[in-house]
Every structure is written in C-alpha cells, then in structure tokens.
C-alpha positions as CSV (number, residue, x, y, z in Angstrom):
1,M,-49.7,0.6,-4.4
2,T,-47.1,1.9,-2.2
3,L,-43.6,1.4,-1.9
4,A,-42.1,-0.1,0.8
5,T,-38.9,0.9,2.4
6,R,-36.2,-1.3,3.3
7,S,-33.7,-0.7,6.1
8,V,-30.4,-2.2,5.3
9,A,-27.7,-2.7,8.1
10,Y,-24.4,-1.3,7.2
11,S,-21.7,-2.5,9.6
12,Q,-18.2,-0.8,10.2
13,P,-15.4,-2.4,9.5
14,S,-13.0,-2.9,12.2
15,E,-10.5,-0.2,12.6
16,S,-7.7,-2.1,11.5
17,L,-9.3,-3.5,8.7
18,A,-10.0,0.2,7.8
19,L,-6.2,1.5,8.1
20,K,-4.4,-1.3,6.0
21,P,-4.1,-0.2,2.4
22,V,-4.8,-3.0,-0.1
23,L,-1.3,-4.1,-1.5
24,T,-0.3,-6.2,-4.5
25,T,2.4,-8.7,-4.2
26,R,4.9,-6.6,-6.5
27,D,4.0,-3.4,-4.1
28,R,5.1,-5.4,-0.5
29,A,7.9,-6.8,-2.7
30,V,8.8,-3.1,-3.7
31,L,8.2,-1.7,0.0
32,D,10.2,-4.2,1.5
33,L,13.3,-3.2,-0.1
34,I,12.5,0.2,-0.1
35,G,12.5,-0.7,3.7
36,K,15.8,-1.5,3.7
37,G,16.8,1.2,2.0
38,K,17.3,0.1,-1.6
39,T,17.5,2.8,-4.3
40,N,15.0,2.5,-7.3
41,N,18.1,1.1,-9.5
42,E,18.7,-1.6,-6.6
43,I,15.2,-2.3,-6.7
44,A,14.7,-2.5,-10.4
45,N,17.7,-4.9,-10.1
46,E,16.4,-7.0,-8.0
47,L,13.0,-7.0,-9.0
48,K,13.6,-7.6,-12.6
49,L,11.8,-4.1,-13.6
50,S,12.6,-1.5,-15.2
51,V,14.2,2.0,-13.4
52,P,10.2,3.6,-14.8
53,T,8.1,1.1,-13.4
54,V,9.8,1.3,-9.6
55,K,9.3,4.9,-9.5
56,L,5.6,4.4,-11.2
57,S,5.0,1.1,-8.1
58,V,7.2,3.9,-5.4
59,S,4.0,6.8,-7.0
60,N,1.5,4.6,-6.3
61,L,2.4,3.0,-3.2
62,L,3.1,6.8,-1.5
63,A,-1.1,6.9,-2.7
64,K,-2.2,4.0,-1.3
65,L,-0.3,4.8,2.1
66,G,-0.9,8.7,2.2
67,S,3.1,9.2,2.9
68,S,4.8,11.8,1.1
69,S,8.6,10.1,1.6
70,R,9.5,6.6,1.0
71,H,10.7,6.6,4.8
72,S,7.6,7.7,5.7
73,A,5.8,4.6,3.9
74,A,8.0,2.1,5.2
75,E,7.3,3.1,8.5
76,K,3.5,3.4,8.2
77,A,3.9,-0.2,6.5
78,Y,5.7,-1.7,9.0
79,E,4.1,-0.2,12.1
80,L,0.4,-1.7,10.1
81,G,1.8,-5.2,10.2
82,V,2.1,-4.7,6.2
83,I,5.8,-5.3,6.2
84,G,8.3,-7.0,8.5
C-alpha cells in the first residue's frame, strides 16, 4: 500500500489583513484614549480600571503593534484604521 500525498493550497492573507493586529474592545478603548493624550491615571478613571490594569493593557498594545512608545502605537493604529 502506498501513501498518497495530498497537496494543500494555502492562500496568502491580503496585505491589509496581515498588517492589522487583533485588538480587543478594551485595547481599542485604551488606544483611543492614548491617542487623545491621556495618562494611565486618566485612562484608568475613564474606563473604571485600576492603574496596573491600564499599564498591562498599554504594554500588551505596544507588543501587538510592534511599537516602542505610546505615541508610535497610536500613530500606527491610526494609520491602520484601527482607531479614528
């Protein structure tokens, strides 16, 4: 008995989909407030979160967006159409 080989066709995702990170609702809310120049304390107060939770969210956002600063994360998200 021989093993039959199966070929599987893989399609490349479109460029715009490949570049857009998957962001949660909270990620988008935090990112939107970062884009408005809010501090961690202001974001925590507005979203009814603790400051450590906001700090963790910001860290996760920076990683997801491949950014080294809050400013560059907001810029990149705006360019990708993630925030308005």
